[in-house]
DRENMARMI-558749 format. One record per residue (C-alpha): residue number from 1; residue in three letters; x, y, z. Coordinates in steps of 0.001 Angstrom, whole numbers, padded with zeros to 6 digits. Example, Ala and Ser with C-alpha at 12.3 -4.5 7.8 and 13.67 -1.06 7.14 Angstrom:
2
     k     r         x         y         z
     1   ala    012300   -004500    007800
     2   ser    013670   -001060    007140
END
This chain:
608
     k     r         x         y         z
     1   met   -051915    041972   -126854
     2   tyr   -050070    038722   -126285
     3   lys   -049149    036911   -129498
     4   phe   -049095    033148   -129394
     5   lys   -046215    031472   -131162
     6   lys   -047999    028167   -131735
     7   ile   -051314    027472   -133397
     8   asn   -052162    024952   -130660
     9   ser   -051902    027640   -127996
    10   arg   -053779    030191   -130080
    11   ile   -056732    027924   -130894
    12   thr   -056845    026636   -127317
    13   ala   -056916    030162   -125912
    14   tyr   -059437    031481   -128436
    15   leu   -061818    028580   -127809
    16   leu   -061375    027816   -124122
    17   val   -061415    031384   -122824
    18   pro   -064886    032176   -124300
    19   val   -066208    028763   -123201
    20   ala   -064835    029253   -119685
    21   leu   -066342    032748   -119499
    22   leu   -069685    031449   -120772
    23   leu   -069727    028618   -118246
    24   leu   -068742    031008   -115468
    25   ile   -071415    033564   -116375
    26   met   -074104    030901   -116773
    27   gly   -073106    029197   -113538
    28   trp   -072983    032419   -111551
    29   gly   -076231    033687   -113057
    30   gly   -077952    030363   -112410
    31   tyr   -076627    030324   -108854
    32   leu   -077970    033811   -108159
    33   leu   -081391    033001   -109619
    34   ala   -081638    029674   -107821
    35   ser   -080343    031219   -104591
    36   asp   -082989    033944   -104737
    37   his   -085658    031346   -105471
    38   leu   -084514    029132   -102585
    39   gln   -084514    032096   -100220
    40   asn   -088112    032850   -101169
    41   leu   -089049    029199   -100748
    42   trp   -087348    029085   -097350
    43   ala   -089164    032253   -096267
    44   glu   -092511    030720   -097222
    45   ala   -091697    027352   -095657
    46   ala   -090319    028913   -092463
    47   thr   -093403    031109   -092095
    48   leu   -095673    028089   -092517
    49   gln   -093654    026023   -090031
    50   leu   -093643    028800   -087453
    51   gln   -097339    029382   -087992
    52   arg   -098091    025692   -087482
    53   ala   -095930    025522   -084345
    54   ala   -097545    028690   -082966
    55   his   -100946    027198   -083684
    56   gln   -100033    024118   -081633
    57   val   -099252    026322   -078646
    58   asp   -102354    028454   -079217
    59   met   -104474    025289   -079181
    60   arg   -103156    024460   -075700
    61   phe   -104465    027845   -074580
    62   asp   -107739    027777   -076512
    63   glu   -109895    025568   -074236
    64   pro   -108676    027005   -070880
    65   lys   -109281    030497   -072229
    66   ala   -112711    029522   -073530
    67   leu   -113672    028154   -070091
    68   ile   -112375    031325   -068417
    69   asn   -114496    033410   -070776
    70   leu   -117499    031159   -070070
    71   phe   -116901    031583   -066336
    72   ala   -117228    035369   -066688
    73   glu   -120242    035159   -068978
    74   ala   -122135    032833   -066598
    75   ser   -121945    035294   -063655
    76   gly   -125202    036900   -062549
    77   lys   -127374    034244   -064134
    78   pro   -129616    031706   -062299
    79   gly   -127579    028712   -061254
    80   ala   -124323    030575   -061881
    81   trp   -122745    029114   -058766
    82   leu   -123239    025572   -060002
    83   thr   -122030    026567   -063513
    84   his   -118909    028105   -062036
    85   lys   -118253    024943   -060086
    86   ile   -118590    022817   -063172
    87   ile   -116298    025147   -065152
    88   leu   -113655    024994   -062458
    89   asp   -113838    021206   -062410
    90   gln   -113391    021132   -066196
    91   leu   -110436    023509   -065993
    92   arg   -108740    021336   -063419
    93   ser   -109250    018266   -065568
    94   gln   -107578    019832   -068640
    95   asp   -104253    018314   -069766
    96   gly   -101360    020296   -068448
    97   val   -103436    022292   -065927
    98   val   -101830    022246   -062499
    99   arg   -104593    024126   -060745
   100   ala   -107488    026519   -061314
   101   asp   -108485    028834   -058468
   102   val   -110755    031806   -057842
   103   ser   -109306    034385   -055491
   104   leu   -111446    037106   -053878
   105   ser   -110254    040649   -053334
   106   glu   -109676    042045   -049820
   107   gly   -112486    044588   -050195
   108   tyr   -114961    041998   -051187
   109   leu   -114018    039746   -048202
   110   gln   -114274    042570   -045702
   111   glu   -117647    043541   -047064
   112   ala   -118731    039975   -046548
   113   gly   -117415    040089   -042947
   114   ala   -115296    037042   -043245
   115   ala   -111815    038164   -044299
   116   ser   -109812    035603   -042372
   117   glu   -111955    032674   -043474
   118   met   -112161    033697   -047103
   119   arg   -108391    034247   -047864
   120   gly   -108059    030857   -049285
   121   arg   -108767    030024   -052792
   122   met   -111555    027941   -054114
   123   gly   -110265    024376   -054295
   124   arg   -107649    023451   -051765
   125   ala   -108561    026524   -049712
   126   ser   -112049    026922   -051071
   127   val   -114289    029946   -050702
   128   pro   -117278    029234   -048362
   129   gly   -120387    028463   -050325
   130   ser   -122360    031543   -049248
   131   arg   -119627    033943   -050357
   132   met   -119093    032036   -053596
   133   glu   -122759    032017   -054291
   134   arg   -122898    035774   -053798
   135   leu   -119936    036203   -056268
   136   ser   -121681    033985   -058771
   137   glu   -124884    035920   -058488
   138   met   -123099    039231   -059166
   139   ala   -123036    040580   -062727
   140   ile   -119249    040671   -062974
   141   arg   -117082    041507   -065945
   142   arg   -113401    041063   -066785
   143   arg   -110755    043723   -066653
   144   gly   -109045    043604   -070026
   145   gly   -108196    040301   -071633
   146   ile   -106825    037145   -070144
   147   gln   -103263    037797   -069004
   148   val   -100675    035158   -069801
   149   ala   -097659    035472   -067528
   150   ser   -094115    034486   -068318
   151   pro   -093145    031001   -067171
   152   val   -091851    030785   -063585
   153   phe   -090500    028023   -061429
   154   asp   -093327    027010   -059047
   155   thr   -091702    025967   -055787
   156   asp   -094961    024450   -054510
   157   glu   -095277    022167   -057431
   158   ser   -091533    021883   -058124
   159   arg   -092089    022557   -061792
   160   lys   -092071    025402   -064263
   161   thr   -095532    026822   -064842
   162   val   -097396    029486   -066746
   163   ser   -100353    031409   -065313
   164   leu   -103482    032528   -067177
   165   thr   -105273    035179   -065119
   166   ser   -108635    036907   -065613
   167   glu   -109507    039692   -063148
   168   phe   -113208    040402   -062372
   169   leu   -114872    043760   -061645
   170   asp   -118313    044535   -060188
   171   glu   -120791    047028   -061609
   172   asn   -118872    049837   -059911
   173   asp   -115611    048761   -061532
   174   glu   -114293    047595   -058200
   175   pro   -112171    044439   -058216
   176   val   -113960    041521   -056654
   177   gly   -111639    038668   -057544
   178   ala   -109705    036796   -060187
   179   leu   -109623    033389   -061839
   180   glu   -106132    031938   -062239
   181   val   -105297    028843   -064231
   182   val   -101777    027472   -063776
   183   met   -100476    025269   -066620
   184   glu   -097347    023183   -066898
   185   trp   -094700    024845   -069090
   186   ser   -093554    021503   -070427
   187   his   -097110    020804   -071636
   188   leu   -097068    024021   -073654
   189   ile   -093534    023852   -074951
   190   gln   -093743    020237   -076071
   191   ala   -096267    021356   -078673
   192   val   -093477    023393   -080192
   193   gln   -090718    020885   -079541
   194   ala   -092671    018236   -081414
   195   glu   -092592    020381   -084552
   196   gly   -089706    020173   -087026
   197   val   -089120    023890   -086755
   198   trp   -087762    023421   -083217
   199   lys   -085173    020942   -084491
   200   ala   -084078    022914   -087570
   201   gly   -081445    025585   -087021
   202   arg   -081689    027715   -083884
   203   ala   -085245    027945   -082462
   204   ile   -086229    030504   -079847
   205   leu   -089465    031204   -077990
   206   ala   -089369    034739   -076622
   207   asp   -091823    037282   -075306
   208   asn   -092432    040441   -077255
   209   gln   -089716    042285   -075362
   210   gly   -087060    039797   -076309
   211   arg   -086905    037815   -073082
   212   ile   -086022    034227   -073977
   213   leu   -088542    031702   -072647
   214   ala   -087059    028652   -074369
   215   arg   -084237    027999   -076790
   216   asn   -082803    025181   -078847
   217   pro   -079986    024547   -078385
   218   ser   -080117    025670   -074789
   219   ala   -078022    028646   -073698
   220   ser   -077585    030735   -070572
   221   met   -078771    033987   -072212
   222   glu   -082057    035371   -070863
   223   ser   -082794    037962   -073548
   224   leu   -082157    038597   -077220
   225   asn   -080712    041948   -076188
   226   glu   -077785    040102   -074662
   227   thr   -076785    038290   -077852
   228   ala   -073839    039278   -079980
   229   asp   -075484    037808   -083066
   230   pro   -076420    040738   -085381
   231   leu   -079192    038696   -086986
   232   glu   -080849    037994   -083634
   233   leu   -080721    041714   -082818
   234   lys   -082254    042602   -086181
   235   thr   -084934    039965   -085605
   236   leu   -085740    041456   -082170
   237   glu   -086269    044879   -083767
   238   ala   -088445    043372   -086481
   239   leu   -090701    041299   -084143
   240   lys   -091473    044425   -082109
   241   ala   -092817    046059   -085276
   242   lys   -094506    043215   -087171
   243   glu   -096513    040067   -086514
   244   ser   -094332    037870   -088718
   245   gly   -091564    038067   -091267
   246   thr   -088191    036811   -092507
   247   leu   -084745    038419   -092547
   248   ile   -081452    037756   -094343
   249   tyr   -077990    038505   -092967
   250   ser   -075750    038539   -096008
   251   glu   -072457    039016   -094178
   252   asp   -070189    036078   -093487
   253   pro   -071579    033706   -092392
   254   leu   -074814    033926   -094375
   255   gln   -077876    033408   -092131
   256   phe   -081664    033549   -092421
   257   ser   -084287    034186   -089746
   258   gly   -088054    034020   -089514
   259   phe   -090473    034930   -086704
   260   tyr   -094183    034495   -085987
   261   lys   -096230    035812   -083041
   262   leu   -098610    033565   -081103
   263   arg   -102269    034545   -081092
   264   glu   -103133    033384   -077555
   265   ala   -099967    034487   -075733
   266   pro   -097610    037489   -075935
   267   trp   -094847    035306   -077248
   268   thr   -092998    034989   -080559
   269   leu   -091442    031964   -082206
   270   val   -088063    032690   -083871
   271   leu   -086186    030404   -086248
   272   ile   -082573    031113   -087333
   273   ala   -081036    028927   -090043
   274   pro   -077480    028966   -091461
   275   gly   -077092    029861   -095108
   276   glu   -075449    026583   -096072
   277   glu   -078502    024738   -094771
   278   val   -080999    026931   -096585
   279   leu   -078972    026903   -099777
   280   ala   -077906    023277   -099439
   281   pro   -079704    022164   -102650
   282   ile   -078152    024911   -104763
   283   leu   -074757    024451   -103112
   284   lys   -074945    020777   -103936
   285   ser   -075998    021624   -107483
   286   arg   -073189    024174   -107657
   287   asn   -070669    021508   -106759
   288   tyr   -072121    019248   -109431
   289   tyr   -072034    022146   -111892
   290   ile   -068400    022941   -111081
   291   ala   -067466    019294   -111443
   292   gly   -069406    019016   -114710
   293   ala   -068014    022279   -116081
   294   thr   -064471    021227   -115161
   295   leu   -064977    017868   -116851
   296   glu   -066457    019580   -119912
   297   phe   -063545    022028   -119928
   298   phe   -060998    019220   -120018
   299   ile   -062996    017273   -122607
   300   ile   -063037    020358   -124850
   301   leu   -059318    020829   -124208
   302   leu   -058692    017194   -125153
   303   leu   -060779    017485   -128335
   304   ile   -058995    020717   -129279
   305   arg   -055643    019043   -128722
   306   ile   -056641    016058   -130845
   307   val   -057908    018231   -133706
   308   thr   -055113    020815   -133581
   309   thr   -052428    018150   -133255
   310   lys   -053581    016555   -136509
   311   thr   -053949    019948   -138172
   312   val   -050568    021161   -136960
   313   ala   -048968    017902   -138081
   314   ser   -050425    018412   -141558
   315   ile   -049308    022039   -141619
   316   lys   -045808    021021   -140508
   317   glu   -045746    018431   -143270
   318   val   -046647    021137   -145788
   319   ser   -044059    023458   -144219
   320   asp   -041290    020855   -144467
   321   ala   -042221    020156   -148055
   322   ala   -042232    023903   -148796
   323   lys   -038679    024186   -147406
   324   lys   -037543    021465   -149785
   325   val   -039246    023226   -152692
   326   ser   -037565    026520   -151712
   327   gln   -034218    024712   -151957
   328   gly   -034999    023521   -155476
   329   asp   -036255    020037   -154618
   330   tyr   -039606    019580   -156397
   331   ser   -039975    015890   -155546
   332   pro   -042340    016234   -152501
   333   his   -045859    015050   -153242
   334   leu   -048122    015131   -150191
   335   glu   -050859    012588   -149621
   336   thr   -054357    014037   -149297
   337   lys   -055731    012601   -146037
   338   tyr   -058677    014936   -145416
   339   arg   -061580    016370   -147360
   340   asp   -061707    019616   -145408
   341   glu   -059766    022857   -145848
   342   met   -056568    021032   -144901
   343   gly   -057126    018617   -147758
   344   thr   -057721    021549   -150102
   345   leu   -054477    023116   -148906
   346   val   -052523    019910   -149600
   347   arg   -054041    019542   -153072
   348   asp   -053299    023180   -153886
   349   phe   -049758    022715   -152584
   350   asn   -049188    019726   -154866
   351   thr   -050538    021744   -157805
   352   met   -048314    024684   -156835
   353   val   -045215    022468   -156731
   354   val   -045895    021219   -160264
   355   gln   -046383    024780   -161483
   356   leu   -043285    025984   -159637
   357   glu   -041254    023240   -161228
   358   glu   -042505    024307   -164644
   359   arg   -041767    027940   -163847
   360   ala   -038325    026992   -162560
   361   arg   -037622    025302   -165871
   362   leu   -038935    028385   -167658
   363   lys   -036845    030613   -165390
   364   thr   -033790    028533   -166207
   365   ser   -034564    028881   -169882
   366   ile   -035091    032624   -169498
   367   asn   -031826    032969   -167612
   368   leu   -030106    031022   -170330
   369   ala   -031717    033249   -172950
   370   met   -030635    036320   -170982
   371   glu   -027108    034978   -170773
   372   val   -027078    034264   -174496
   373   gln   -028510    037688   -175298
   374   gln   -026071    039484   -173001
   375   asn   -023208    037602   -174625
   376   leu   -024406    038778   -178016
   377   leu   -023921    042392   -176942
   378   pro   -020396    043883   -176891
   379   gln   -018778    043000   -173596
   380   asp   -016033    045638   -173597
   381   ser   -015457    049119   -174853
   382   val   -013708    049494   -178199
   383   lys   -010792    051701   -179184
   384   phe   -010511    052138   -182940
   385   gln   -008398    054627   -184897
   386   gly   -008485    057204   -182089
   387   leu   -012145    056509   -181325
   388   asp   -013245    055380   -177857
   389   ile   -016578    053530   -178016
   390   ala   -018665    052087   -175128
   391   gly   -022246    051002   -174691
   392   thr   -024690    049377   -172238
   393   ser   -028209    047952   -172088
   394   val   -030407    047791   -168983
   395   tyr   -033461    045574   -169458
   396   cys   -036696    045983   -167481
   397   asp   -037188    042192   -167703
   398   glu   -034721    039343   -167795
   399   thr   -034483    039768   -171554
   400   gly   -035317    042710   -173767
   401   gly   -035617    044077   -177258
   402   asp   -032894    046753   -177164
   403   tyr   -029847    046066   -179285
   404   tyr   -026495    047668   -179974
   405   asp   -023411    046389   -181757
   406   phe   -019922    047464   -182846
   407   ile   -019247    046074   -186338
   408   his   -015923    045865   -188177
   409   phe   -015095    043588   -191081
   410   asp   -012079    043624   -193392
   411   ser   -014408    044336   -196298
   412   met   -015217    047710   -194712
   413   gly   -011620    048948   -194802
   414   glu   -009079    049475   -192054
   415   gln   -010352    052901   -190986
   416   cys   -014116    052222   -191173
   417   met   -016311    050880   -188439
   418   ala   -020125    050641   -187989
   419   val   -022218    051108   -184860
   420   ala   -025810    049813   -184860
   421   leu   -028497    050517   -182211
   422   gly   -032021    049180   -182360
   423   asp   -035225    049059   -180283
   424   val   -037670    046173   -180873
   425   ser   -041351    046853   -180272
   426   asp   -042417    045587   -176831
   427   his   -039944    043729   -174628
   428   gly   -039429    040315   -173111
   429   ile   -038607    036973   -174740
   430   pro   -040347    037614   -178113
   431   ser   -038460    040902   -178464
   432   ala   -035205    039192   -177468
   433   leu   -035708    036588   -180205
   434   phe   -036474    039312   -182754
   435   met   -033388    041252   -181627
   436   thr   -031212    038136   -181968
   437   thr   -032476    037548   -185487
   438   ala   -031942    041186   -186468
   439   arg   -028384    041134   -185068
   440   ala   -027530    038048   -187062
   441   leu   -028954    039497   -190269
   442   ile   -027184    042864   -189778
   443   arg   -023802    041258   -189098
   444   cys   -024210    038817   -191961
   445   arg   -025210    041518   -194418
   446   ala   -022497    043973   -193208
   447   ser   -019827    041340   -193839
   448   leu   -020737    041331   -197534
   449   gly   -019863    044981   -197973
   450   gly   -021919    047825   -199369
   451   gly   -023225    051096   -198044
   452   pro   -025409    051517   -194949
   453   ala   -028584    052045   -197033
   454   ala   -028092    048797   -198952
   455   ile   -027363    046898   -195771
   456   val   -030517    048193   -194008
   457   glu   -032721    047580   -197067
   458   asp   -031622    043947   -197324
   459   val   -032087    043358   -193574
   460   asn   -035577    044962   -193728
   461   arg   -036598    042732   -196637
   462   leu   -035527    039582   -194796
   463   leu   -037149    040603   -191504
   464   cys   -040486    041417   -193166
   465   arg   -040853    037782   -194171
   466   asp   -040732    036797   -190465
   467   thr   -042956    039605   -189117
   468   gln   -045923    039376   -191470
   469   gln   -047905    037363   -188910
   470   ser   -046568    038779   -185620
   471   gly   -046559    042473   -186549
   472   ala   -043231    043002   -184733
   473   phe   -040778    045627   -185935
   474   met   -037560    047335   -184837
   475   thr   -036378    050921   -185061
   476   leu   -032749    051048   -186102
   477   phe   -029954    053602   -186309
   478   tyr   -027034    052346   -188418
   479   leu   -023936    054558   -188279
   480   glu   -020717    054112   -190274
   481   leu   -017601    056004   -189144
   482   asp   -014661    056697   -191490
   483   ala   -011811    057732   -189165
   484   gly   -009495    058540   -192037
   485   lys   -011892    061059   -193630
   486   asn   -013651    062152   -190393
   487   lys   -016857    061263   -192197
   488   leu   -020136    059999   -190758
   489   thr   -022655    058047   -192845
   490   trp   -025864    056822   -191333
   491   val   -029338    055437   -191964
   492   arg   -032182    056330   -189642
   493   ala   -034846    053589   -189771
   494   gly   -037594    055015   -187564
   495   his   -035259    055551   -184602
   496   asp   -034675    058770   -182650
   497   pro   -031855    060874   -184148
   498   ala   -028381    060402   -182735
   499   leu   -026772    063408   -181040
   500   leu   -023451    065002   -181940
   501   tyr   -022086    067060   -179052
   502   asp   -019232    069551   -179239
   503   pro   -017859    070180   -175708
   504   ala   -016009    073258   -176976
   505   ser   -019187    075096   -177968
   506   gly   -021598    073161   -175769
   507   ala   -023876    072663   -178787
   508   phe   -025835    069564   -179754
   509   glu   -026555    068564   -183342
   510   glu   -029115    065927   -184310
   511   leu   -028147    063282   -186848
   512   gly   -031610    062944   -188361
   513   gly   -033052    061738   -191621
   514   lys   -036047    059879   -193016
   515   gly   -036732    056196   -192729
   516   leu   -039304    053584   -191680
   517   ala   -038729    050994   -188937
   518   val   -037439    047687   -190307
   519   gly   -039900    044829   -190527
   520   val   -042873    047022   -191558
   521   arg   -042668    047207   -195372
   522   cys   -040615    044861   -197496
   523   gln   -040049    047241   -200417
   524   trp   -038807    050371   -198730
   525   gly   -035890    052440   -199915
   526   tyr   -033694    053907   -197196
   527   glu   -031631    057024   -197724
   528   glu   -028062    057617   -196525
   529   asn   -027176    060737   -194558
   530   his   -023653    062222   -194412
   531   ser   -021734    064609   -192190
   532   thr   -018140    065783   -191968
   533   ala   -018614    067715   -188742
   534   trp   -016881    064948   -186889
   535   gly   -013596    065809   -185220
   536   pro   -011363    065516   -182142
   537   gly   -013105    065870   -178745
   538   lys   -016589    065553   -180171
   539   ile   -019043    063001   -178834
   540   ile   -021739    060973   -180606
   541   leu   -024611    059535   -178525
   542   leu   -027002    056821   -179691
   543   ala   -029818    055985   -177234
   544   thr   -033250    054389   -176958
   545   asp   -036368    056169   -175663
   546   gly   -036209    054214   -172380
   547   ile   -033933    057019   -171090
   548   trp   -036000    060175   -171692
   549   glu   -039354    058411   -171195
   550   ala   -038391    057096   -167723
   551   arg   -040789    058355   -165031
   552   asn   -040513    059229   -161344
   553   pro   -043204    058479   -158676
   554   arg   -045035    061693   -159725
   555   arg   -045221    060289   -163279
   556   glu   -042913    063020   -164651
   557   gln   -040648    062045   -167573
   558   phe   -036871    062371   -167462
   559   gly   -036960    064123   -170829
   560   lys   -034317    064882   -173434
   561   glu   -033299    068156   -171805
   562   arg   -032221    066407   -168599
   563   phe   -030431    063839   -170772
   564   arg   -028504    066558   -172572
   565   glu   -027657    068330   -169313
   566   ser   -026266    065075   -167946
   567   ile   -024039    064799   -171060
   568   arg   -022757    068355   -170596
   569   arg   -021769    067694   -166975
   570   ser   -019921    064447   -167808
   571   ala   -018433    065320   -171227
   572   his   -014923    065488   -169786
   573   leu   -015118    061795   -168876
   574   gly   -014524    058835   -171092
   575   pro   -017432    057002   -172767
   576   glu   -017866    054587   -169846
   577   gly   -017840    057505   -167381
   578   ile   -020439    059376   -169430
   579   ile   -022683    056288   -169521
   580   gln   -022404    055815   -165760
   581   ala   -023165    059494   -165100
   582   val   -026333    059291   -167217
   583   leu   -027461    056123   -165441
   584   asp   -026814    057719   -162011
   585   asp   -028840    060819   -162913
   586   leu   -031610    058596   -164228
   587   thr   -031684    056513   -161023
   588   ala   -031787    059630   -158822
   589   phe   -034670    061030   -160871
   590   arg   -036620    057757   -160932
   591   gln   -036228    057198   -157127
   592   asp   -038101    053981   -156259
   593   ala   -040239    053883   -159400
   594   ala   -039882    050722   -161488
   595   ile   -038093    050634   -164850
   596   glu   -040851    050511   -167471
   597   asp   -038785    050164   -170655
   598   asp   -035374    048913   -171738
   599   ile   -032536    051461   -171591
   600   thr   -029638    051429   -174067
   601   leu   -026925    054044   -174555
   602   val   -023835    054074   -176847
   603   val   -021192    056811   -176516
   604   ile   -018514    057448   -179196
   605   lys   -015776    059909   -178350
   606   asp   -012994    061071   -180645
   607   glu   -009820    060951   -178545
   608   ser   -007425    061593   -181475
END
């Protein structure tokens, strides 16, 4: 999926694409519904127009046909000859009638004995009265219906005419004659041409076999079978099967057709209309819709641009201010211009900057405290009377409560030195302050002389006065080394025993003893512990529980056994090398798990 790099582009795409799709779907759906509705309306309107036009033509045939029927019905009745004469006169007086004649059959004339005289037709070549009277007196009947012929060019009259013919039979079904009414084609067709259907689209008047009788616009084709228009061919097939109907040709170009058969003649009116004419209203509406949708699209685009431009400008302002804050400049204070989410963001940003500035000050103070605390710890290893001493502290926070110190004052003698290691409850700044206080008290008291027990008791009494309210305390291991006598004297105030390791035998010995953590009870007597097992090559290790209680991602503890094994493997190294080996093993065990407690380790090795 494409990812937009700018919020303007993303919002524009996410808003405009759905809107454009919605407008497209609605427009297309509306067009299809309206198009279907217009097609149905056109079919109804075309059928009505064709029906009305056909009715106009049928009316031109109605009265002549009625008189022809009356002529047949009057035969054989008293006075029929006079009635026939009157009917013929009325036929000849009809609008559009060129002539109306009665012709007698050859058999009937021969039977009358006057074939040569009776070949004419009643009218211009009238039938003699006696023969006509005899025909009128006969009970004649018609053969079939009245036949309407196709229009022909009448050379006698120099015009195009249409014949209506009714053939008569006697009681023996022998033909006796026929009544023919010739009508002007123009009189019939003008009834259609006066209708709007003849002027709309392509109009055709054809017989039921497809022969074209009239067409608008005019063309040289004589039959619908000759056309190359697929719709006209489909219409020809349909008009042979049905009285009326409409058809749609959906291929390009779109066209519609309708047809309706005349009642009084074997002819059919056909109307063919182009699709753009039928669908003109919806096409016009479609153009309006497209124009309106396009205008709406650009209006939405403009509104989105206006809104996003302001929003992006505000975001950029916040971003620029954030860059300054990241560089340590806390002076930016943004003006709140809106009451919406953007305004909330600006207000929260201003609040954040104030809090960041406060935290930066606190961070600076913490860093300073860390620097002070780190400077309070021994910075270098110590070599004293054949002893090589090194230590380190790794805090889980910027500051911690672990403490170690190498102490030597003139009052202790030239060959005596003390090593102190403590672990304050909890960690962080409060523990660091407690550790700093304890260090000062231990150094101050050690400078006055006295044994380890007296020193620890005095420090405990002073610390208890400060911890009565806070409940803080510190475990402490205070070790005094007499290099001249190879003697160890120590006080264990609640701390884990130190370890004495002999690389020659590979054995560990714990420097234990009883004692309560300092800062818990003011009046507590601490006991001194002594050992003379100290000698060349041996190693003393003082450590806090942050080493063996360290955990890996599976929550397993490093443990004292792994700690001892690490000492065995690195015992040939100096104190700094041993410390680094332990830290490396601890890091490998811990993997990516966080340090949960401070880690402190002091290594004393007799190199004499």
